[in-house]
PyMOL commands that place a pseudoatom at each C-alpha (Angstrom):
pseudoatom trace, name=CA, resn=GLY, resi=1, chain=A, elem=C, hetatm=0, pos=[43.597, 21.204, -11.895]
pseudoatom trace, name=CA, resn=PRO, resi=2, chain=A, elem=C, hetatm=0, pos=[41.737, 24.453, -11.365]
pseudoatom trace, name=CA, resn=ALA, resi=3, chain=A, elem=C, hetatm=0, pos=[40.099, 25.045, -7.997]
pseudoatom trace, name=CA, resn=GLY, resi=4, chain=A, elem=C, hetatm=0, pos=[37.398, 27.533, -7.254]
pseudoatom trace, name=CA, resn=GLU, resi=5, chain=A, elem=C, hetatm=0, pos=[35.258, 28.570, -4.355]
pseudoatom trace, name=CA, resn=ASN, resi=6, chain=A, elem=C, hetatm=0, pos=[32.347, 26.425, -3.305]
pseudoatom trace, name=CA, resn=GLY, resi=7, chain=A, elem=C, hetatm=0, pos=[28.943, 27.716, -4.370]
pseudoatom trace, name=CA, resn=ASP, resi=8, chain=A, elem=C, hetatm=0, pos=[26.059, 28.682, -2.120]
pseudoatom trace, name=CA, resn=GLN, resi=9, chain=A, elem=C, hetatm=0, pos=[24.104, 25.966, -0.353]
pseudoatom trace, name=CA, resn=GLY, resi=10, chain=A, elem=C, hetatm=0, pos=[21.183, 24.788, -2.481]
pseudoatom trace, name=CA, resn=GLU, resi=11, chain=A, elem=C, hetatm=0, pos=[17.549, 24.925, -1.427]
pseudoatom trace, name=CA, resn=PRO, resi=12, chain=A, elem=C, hetatm=0, pos=[16.293, 21.981, 0.629]
pseudoatom trace, name=CA, resn=GLY, resi=13, chain=A, elem=C, hetatm=0, pos=[14.372, 19.292, -1.200]
pseudoatom trace, name=CA, resn=SER, resi=14, chain=A, elem=C, hetatm=0, pos=[10.604, 19.075, -1.121]
pseudoatom trace, name=CA, resn=ALA, resi=15, chain=A, elem=C, hetatm=0, pos=[8.930, 17.641, 1.974]
pseudoatom trace, name=CA, resn=ASP, resi=16, chain=A, elem=C, hetatm=0, pos=[5.693, 17.253, 0.033]
pseudoatom trace, name=CA, resn=PRO, resi=17, chain=A, elem=C, hetatm=0, pos=[4.001, 13.879, 0.339]
pseudoatom trace, name=CA, resn=GLY, resi=18, chain=A, elem=C, hetatm=0, pos=[3.860, 11.335, -2.446]
pseudoatom trace, name=CA, resn=VAL, resi=19, chain=A, elem=C, hetatm=0, pos=[0.735, 9.333, -3.126]
pseudoatom trace, name=CA, resn=LEU, resi=20, chain=A, elem=C, hetatm=0, pos=[1.002, 5.736, -4.320]
pseudoatom trace, name=CA, resn=MET, resi=21, chain=A, elem=C, hetatm=0, pos=[-1.988, 4.480, -6.320]
pseudoatom trace, name=CA, resn=GLY, resi=22, chain=A, elem=C, hetatm=0, pos=[-2.578, 0.918, -7.428]
pseudoatom trace, name=CA, resn=HIS, resi=23, chain=A, elem=C, hetatm=0, pos=[-5.287, -1.093, -9.136]
pseudoatom trace, name=CA, resn=THR, resi=24, chain=A, elem=C, hetatm=0, pos=[-5.400, -4.848, -8.688]
pseudoatom trace, name=CA, resn=THR, resi=25, chain=A, elem=C, hetatm=0, pos=[-7.654, -7.194, -10.651]
pseudoatom trace, name=CA, resn=GLY, resi=26, chain=A, elem=C, hetatm=0, pos=[-8.825, -10.730, -9.933]
pseudoatom trace, name=CA, resn=LEU, resi=27, chain=A, elem=C, hetatm=0, pos=[-8.841, -10.705, -6.132]
pseudoatom trace, name=CA, resn=LEU, resi=28, chain=A, elem=C, hetatm=0, pos=[-9.385, -14.028, -4.377]
pseudoatom trace, name=CA, resn=THR, resi=29, chain=A, elem=C, hetatm=0, pos=[-12.941, -15.332, -4.090]
pseudoatom trace, name=CA, resn=GLY, resi=30, chain=A, elem=C, hetatm=0, pos=[-12.130, -17.983, -1.495]
pseudoatom trace, name=CA, resn=GLY, resi=31, chain=A, elem=C, hetatm=0, pos=[-10.227, -17.941, 1.772]
pseudoatom trace, name=CA, resn=GLY, resi=32, chain=A, elem=C, hetatm=0, pos=[-6.533, -17.177, 1.585]
pseudoatom trace, name=CA, resn=GLN, resi=33, chain=A, elem=C, hetatm=0, pos=[-4.012, -14.401, 1.098]
pseudoatom trace, name=CA, resn=ASP, resi=34, chain=A, elem=C, hetatm=0, pos=[-2.702, -12.548, -1.948]
pseudoatom trace, name=CA, resn=THR, resi=35, chain=A, elem=C, hetatm=0, pos=[-0.591, -9.480, -2.758]
pseudoatom trace, name=CA, resn=LEU, resi=36, chain=A, elem=C, hetatm=0, pos=[-1.936, -6.321, -4.417]
pseudoatom trace, name=CA, resn=ALA, resi=37, chain=A, elem=C, hetatm=0, pos=[-0.408, -3.670, -6.670]
pseudoatom trace, name=CA, resn=LEU, resi=38, chain=A, elem=C, hetatm=0, pos=[1.033, -0.821, -4.597]
pseudoatom trace, name=CA, resn=VAL, resi=39, chain=A, elem=C, hetatm=0, pos=[1.509, 1.294, -7.736]
pseudoatom trace, name=CA, resn=GLY, resi=40, chain=A, elem=C, hetatm=0, pos=[0.188, 0.908, -11.260]
pseudoatom trace, name=CA, resn=ALA, resi=41, chain=A, elem=C, hetatm=0, pos=[-2.195, -1.783, -12.442]
pseudoatom trace, name=CA, resn=ALA, resi=42, chain=A, elem=C, hetatm=0, pos=[-1.626, -5.538, -12.164]
pseudoatom trace, name=CA, resn=PRO, resi=43, chain=A, elem=C, hetatm=0, pos=[-3.387, -8.805, -11.448]
pseudoatom trace, name=CA, resn=HIS, resi=44, chain=A, elem=C, hetatm=0, pos=[-3.105, -10.072, -7.869]
pseudoatom trace, name=CA, resn=ASP, resi=45, chain=A, elem=C, hetatm=0, pos=[-0.083, -12.175, -6.890]
pseudoatom trace, name=CA, resn=LEU, resi=46, chain=A, elem=C, hetatm=0, pos=[-0.515, -15.357, -4.865]
pseudoatom trace, name=CA, resn=THR, resi=47, chain=A, elem=C, hetatm=0, pos=[3.257, -15.871, -4.508]
pseudoatom trace, name=CA, resn=GLY, resi=48, chain=A, elem=C, hetatm=0, pos=[3.991, -12.524, -2.826]
pseudoatom trace, name=CA, resn=GLU, resi=49, chain=A, elem=C, hetatm=0, pos=[7.093, -12.196, -4.990]
pseudoatom trace, name=CA, resn=THR, resi=50, chain=A, elem=C, hetatm=0, pos=[6.197, -9.863, -7.872]
pseudoatom trace, name=CA, resn=LEU, resi=51, chain=A, elem=C, hetatm=0, pos=[4.232, -6.993, -6.293]
pseudoatom trace, name=CA, resn=ILE, resi=52, chain=A, elem=C, hetatm=0, pos=[6.783, -5.922, -3.698]
pseudoatom trace, name=CA, resn=PHE, resi=53, chain=A, elem=C, hetatm=0, pos=[8.615, -2.593, -3.818]
pseudoatom trace, name=CA, resn=LYS, resi=54, chain=A, elem=C, hetatm=0, pos=[11.399, -0.691, -2.041]
pseudoatom trace, name=CA, resn=SER, resi=55, chain=A, elem=C, hetatm=0, pos=[10.702, 2.426, -0.007]
pseudoatom trace, name=CA, resn=PRO, resi=56, chain=A, elem=C, hetatm=0, pos=[12.827, 5.564, -0.581]
pseudoatom trace, name=CA, resn=PRO, resi=57, chain=A, elem=C, hetatm=0, pos=[16.430, 5.659, 0.712]
pseudoatom trace, name=CA, resn=TYR, resi=58, chain=A, elem=C, hetatm=0, pos=[15.294, 7.736, 3.712]
pseudoatom trace, name=CA, resn=PRO, resi=59, chain=A, elem=C, hetatm=0, pos=[12.678, 7.081, 6.424]
pseudoatom trace, name=CA, resn=VAL, resi=60, chain=A, elem=C, hetatm=0, pos=[9.085, 7.934, 5.495]
pseudoatom trace, name=CA, resn=THR, resi=61, chain=A, elem=C, hetatm=0, pos=[5.744, 8.068, 7.273]
pseudoatom trace, name=CA, resn=ALA, resi=62, chain=A, elem=C, hetatm=0, pos=[2.889, 6.104, 5.683]
pseudoatom trace, name=CA, resn=THR, resi=63, chain=A, elem=C, hetatm=0, pos=[-0.662, 7.340, 6.226]
pseudoatom trace, name=CA, resn=ASP, resi=64, chain=A, elem=C, hetatm=0, pos=[-4.096, 7.630, 4.632]
pseudoatom trace, name=CA, resn=PHE, resi=65, chain=A, elem=C, hetatm=0, pos=[-4.345, 4.025, 3.451]
pseudoatom trace, name=CA, resn=ARG, resi=66, chain=A, elem=C, hetatm=0, pos=[-7.571, 3.553, 1.465]
pseudoatom trace, name=CA, resn=VAL, resi=67, chain=A, elem=C, hetatm=0, pos=[-9.064, 0.663, -0.465]
pseudoatom trace, name=CA, resn=THR, resi=68, chain=A, elem=C, hetatm=0, pos=[-12.121, 0.793, -2.750]
pseudoatom trace, name=CA, resn=LEU, resi=69, chain=A, elem=C, hetatm=0, pos=[-13.484, -2.315, -4.444]
pseudoatom trace, name=CA, resn=ASP, resi=70, chain=A, elem=C, hetatm=0, pos=[-14.193, -2.235, -8.200]
pseudoatom trace, name=CA, resn=ASP, resi=71, chain=A, elem=C, hetatm=0, pos=[-17.363, -4.140, -8.755]
pseudoatom trace, name=CA, resn=ALA, resi=72, chain=A, elem=C, hetatm=0, pos=[-18.811, -5.918, -5.774]
pseudoatom trace, name=CA, resn=ALA, resi=73, chain=A, elem=C, hetatm=0, pos=[-19.017, -5.811, -1.996]
pseudoatom trace, name=CA, resn=PRO, resi=74, chain=A, elem=C, hetatm=0, pos=[-17.798, -8.997, -0.285]
pseudoatom trace, name=CA, resn=GLY, resi=75, chain=A, elem=C, hetatm=0, pos=[-21.344, -10.156, 0.573]
pseudoatom trace, name=CA, resn=ALA, resi=76, chain=A, elem=C, hetatm=0, pos=[-23.121, -11.155, 3.753]
pseudoatom trace, name=CA, resn=GLY, resi=77, chain=A, elem=C, hetatm=0, pos=[-20.723, -12.732, 6.259]
pseudoatom trace, name=CA, resn=ASP, resi=78, chain=A, elem=C, hetatm=0, pos=[-17.665, -12.329, 3.996]
pseudoatom trace, name=CA, resn=ALA, resi=79, chain=A, elem=C, hetatm=0, pos=[-14.712, -9.944, 4.381]
pseudoatom trace, name=CA, resn=ARG, resi=80, chain=A, elem=C, hetatm=0, pos=[-11.488, -8.685, 2.845]
pseudoatom trace, name=CA, resn=GLN, resi=81, chain=A, elem=C, hetatm=0, pos=[-8.788, -7.325, 5.180]
pseudoatom trace, name=CA, resn=PHE, resi=82, chain=A, elem=C, hetatm=0, pos=[-6.127, -5.179, 3.486]
pseudoatom trace, name=CA, resn=ASN, resi=83, chain=A, elem=C, hetatm=0, pos=[-2.709, -4.565, 5.080]
pseudoatom trace, name=CA, resn=PHE, resi=84, chain=A, elem=C, hetatm=0, pos=[0.202, -2.272, 4.236]
pseudoatom trace, name=CA, resn=ASN, resi=85, chain=A, elem=C, hetatm=0, pos=[3.384, -4.003, 5.399]
pseudoatom trace, name=CA, resn=THR, resi=86, chain=A, elem=C, hetatm=0, pos=[7.139, -3.884, 5.469]
pseudoatom trace, name=CA, resn=ILE, resi=87, chain=A, elem=C, hetatm=0, pos=[9.125, -7.106, 5.591]
pseudoatom trace, name=CA, resn=ASP, resi=88, chain=A, elem=C, hetatm=0, pos=[10.893, -6.091, 8.823]
pseudoatom trace, name=CA, resn=GLU, resi=89, chain=A, elem=C, hetatm=0, pos=[8.241, -3.998, 10.600]
pseudoatom trace, name=CA, resn=GLY, resi=90, chain=A, elem=C, hetatm=0, pos=[5.144, -6.076, 9.796]
pseudoatom trace, name=CA, resn=THR, resi=91, chain=A, elem=C, hetatm=0, pos=[1.703, -4.512, 9.354]
pseudoatom trace, name=CA, resn=LEU, resi=92, chain=A, elem=C, hetatm=0, pos=[1.739, -0.715, 9.635]
pseudoatom trace, name=CA, resn=LEU, resi=93, chain=A, elem=C, hetatm=0, pos=[-1.760, 0.125, 8.355]
pseudoatom trace, name=CA, resn=SER, resi=94, chain=A, elem=C, hetatm=0, pos=[-4.837, -2.049, 7.919]
pseudoatom trace, name=CA, resn=CYS, resi=95, chain=A, elem=C, hetatm=0, pos=[-8.533, -1.843, 7.063]
pseudoatom trace, name=CA, resn=THR, resi=96, chain=A, elem=C, hetatm=0, pos=[-11.353, -4.325, 6.468]
pseudoatom trace, name=CA, resn=ILE, resi=97, chain=A, elem=C, hetatm=0, pos=[-14.224, -4.355, 3.986]
pseudoatom trace, name=CA, resn=ALA, resi=98, chain=A, elem=C, hetatm=0, pos=[-17.081, -6.653, 4.997]
pseudoatom trace, name=CA, resn=ASN, resi=99, chain=A, elem=C, hetatm=0, pos=[-20.647, -7.510, 4.086]
pseudoatom trace, name=CA, resn=SER, resi=100, chain=A, elem=C, hetatm=0, pos=[-22.230, -4.782, 1.880]
pseudoatom trace, name=CA, resn=PHE, resi=101, chain=A, elem=C, hetatm=0, pos=[-19.441, -2.195, 2.215]
pseudoatom trace, name=CA, resn=THR, resi=102, chain=A, elem=C, hetatm=0, pos=[-17.140, -1.376, -0.715]
pseudoatom trace, name=CA, resn=SER, resi=103, chain=A, elem=C, hetatm=0, pos=[-14.374, 0.734, 0.863]
pseudoatom trace, name=CA, resn=CYS, resi=104, chain=A, elem=C, hetatm=0, pos=[-12.259, 1.159, 3.980]
pseudoatom trace, name=CA, resn=GLU, resi=105, chain=A, elem=C, hetatm=0, pos=[-9.504, 3.392, 5.255]
pseudoatom trace, name=CA, resn=ASP, resi=106, chain=A, elem=C, hetatm=0, pos=[-6.873, 3.645, 7.968]
pseudoatom trace, name=CA, resn=SER, resi=107, chain=A, elem=C, hetatm=0, pos=[-5.831, 7.237, 8.660]
pseudoatom trace, name=CA, resn=ASP, resi=108, chain=A, elem=C, hetatm=0, pos=[-3.295, 6.302, 11.350]
pseudoatom trace, name=CA, resn=SER, resi=109, chain=A, elem=C, hetatm=0, pos=[0.383, 6.492, 10.468]
pseudoatom trace, name=CA, resn=GLY, resi=110, chain=A, elem=C, hetatm=0, pos=[3.313, 4.094, 10.476]
pseudoatom trace, name=CA, resn=GLU, resi=111, chain=A, elem=C, hetatm=0, pos=[7.043, 4.676, 10.191]
pseudoatom trace, name=CA, resn=VAL, resi=112, chain=A, elem=C, hetatm=0, pos=[8.802, 3.008, 7.261]
pseudoatom trace, name=CA, resn=PRO, resi=113, chain=A, elem=C, hetatm=0, pos=[12.595, 2.670, 7.601]
pseudoatom trace, name=CA, resn=ALA, resi=114, chain=A, elem=C, hetatm=0, pos=[14.814, 3.624, 4.648]
pseudoatom trace, name=CA, resn=ASN, resi=115, chain=A, elem=C, hetatm=0, pos=[15.079, 1.037, 1.856]
pseudoatom trace, name=CA, resn=SER, resi=116, chain=A, elem=C, hetatm=0, pos=[12.358, -1.190, 3.313]
pseudoatom trace, name=CA, resn=THR, resi=117, chain=A, elem=C, hetatm=0, pos=[10.588, -3.839, 1.275]
pseudoatom trace, name=CA, resn=ILE, resi=118, chain=A, elem=C, hetatm=0, pos=[6.945, -2.707, 1.198]
pseudoatom trace, name=CA, resn=TYR, resi=119, chain=A, elem=C, hetatm=0, pos=[3.758, -4.340, -0.052]
pseudoatom trace, name=CA, resn=ILE, resi=120, chain=A, elem=C, hetatm=0, pos=[-0.020, -4.605, 0.351]
pseudoatom trace, name=CA, resn=TYR, resi=121, chain=A, elem=C, hetatm=0, pos=[-1.676, -7.933, 0.971]
pseudoatom trace, name=CA, resn=GLU, resi=122, chain=A, elem=C, hetatm=0, pos=[-5.195, -9.077, 1.667]
pseudoatom trace, name=CA, resn=ASN, resi=123, chain=A, elem=C, hetatm=0, pos=[-6.593, -11.790, 3.888]
pseudoatom trace, name=CA, resn=VAL, resi=124, chain=A, elem=C, hetatm=0, pos=[-9.901, -13.179, 2.688]
pseudoatom trace, name=CA, resn=SER, resi=125, chain=A, elem=C, hetatm=0, pos=[-12.500, -14.768, 4.940]
pseudoatom trace, name=CA, resn=GLY, resi=126, chain=A, elem=C, hetatm=0, pos=[-15.536, -16.550, 3.596]
pseudoatom trace, name=CA, resn=SER, resi=127, chain=A, elem=C, hetatm=0, pos=[-16.244, -16.527, -0.141]
pseudoatom trace, name=CA, resn=PRO, resi=128, chain=A, elem=C, hetatm=0, pos=[-16.466, -12.880, -1.197]
pseudoatom trace, name=CA, resn=GLU, resi=129, chain=A, elem=C, hetatm=0, pos=[-17.712, -11.793, -4.614]
pseudoatom trace, name=CA, resn=ALA, resi=130, chain=A, elem=C, hetatm=0, pos=[-15.159, -11.507, -7.430]
pseudoatom trace, name=CA, resn=THR, resi=131, chain=A, elem=C, hetatm=0, pos=[-13.777, -7.973, -7.799]
pseudoatom trace, name=CA, resn=GLY, resi=132, chain=A, elem=C, hetatm=0, pos=[-10.689, -5.822, -8.107]
pseudoatom trace, name=CA, resn=ALA, resi=133, chain=A, elem=C, hetatm=0, pos=[-9.439, -3.070, -5.804]
pseudoatom trace, name=CA, resn=PHE, resi=134, chain=A, elem=C, hetatm=0, pos=[-8.074, 0.460, -6.000]
pseudoatom trace, name=CA, resn=THR, resi=135, chain=A, elem=C, hetatm=0, pos=[-5.548, 1.369, -3.292]
pseudoatom trace, name=CA, resn=THR, resi=136, chain=A, elem=C, hetatm=0, pos=[-4.058, 4.689, -2.234]
pseudoatom trace, name=CA, resn=LEU, resi=137, chain=A, elem=C, hetatm=0, pos=[-1.367, 5.377, 0.333]
pseudoatom trace, name=CA, resn=THR, resi=138, chain=A, elem=C, hetatm=0, pos=[0.463, 8.583, 1.241]
pseudoatom trace, name=CA, resn=LEU, resi=139, chain=A, elem=C, hetatm=0, pos=[4.203, 8.575, 2.002]
pseudoatom trace, name=CA, resn=ARG, resi=140, chain=A, elem=C, hetatm=0, pos=[5.939, 11.677, 3.369]
pseudoatom trace, name=CA, resn=PRO, resi=141, chain=A, elem=C, hetatm=0, pos=[9.477, 12.176, 4.678]
pseudoatom trace, name=CA, resn=ALA, resi=142, chain=A, elem=C, hetatm=0, pos=[9.645, 11.226, 8.368]
pseudoatom trace, name=CA, resn=GLU, resi=143, chain=A, elem=C, hetatm=0, pos=[10.202, 14.098, 10.752]
for i in range(1, 143): cmd.bond("trace and resi %d" % i, "trace and resi %d" % (i + 1))
show_as sticks, trace
zoom trace
């Protein structure tokens, strides 16, 4: 068939960060663990099987993990710990909301390998008030 010269090299892809935003309803009100929506809106998942996602096919850096409760602070002596995890690397980012507070953040960073299974889960201590949670997390190509 016909053969021609190769074209010029294309421009590099964007290194801009992507922000993942989720909203989870019906968080636990007793001790235990459940999984939250990393993107979009969904009820919590006690099985840890439906709210898991794959990271991009290249390494990324996760940072700026924030959680804000919908309706109610946990209450005196109660707490909700939120964790951003990969199956293989474990917890990369974490923050805790306790007592009368309604938000938390972890501005550290964690490296996420290509094609990792990623998710957010919470550990509940005490008997916090019923609520939902908004989560945000920034992913940018690893350098």
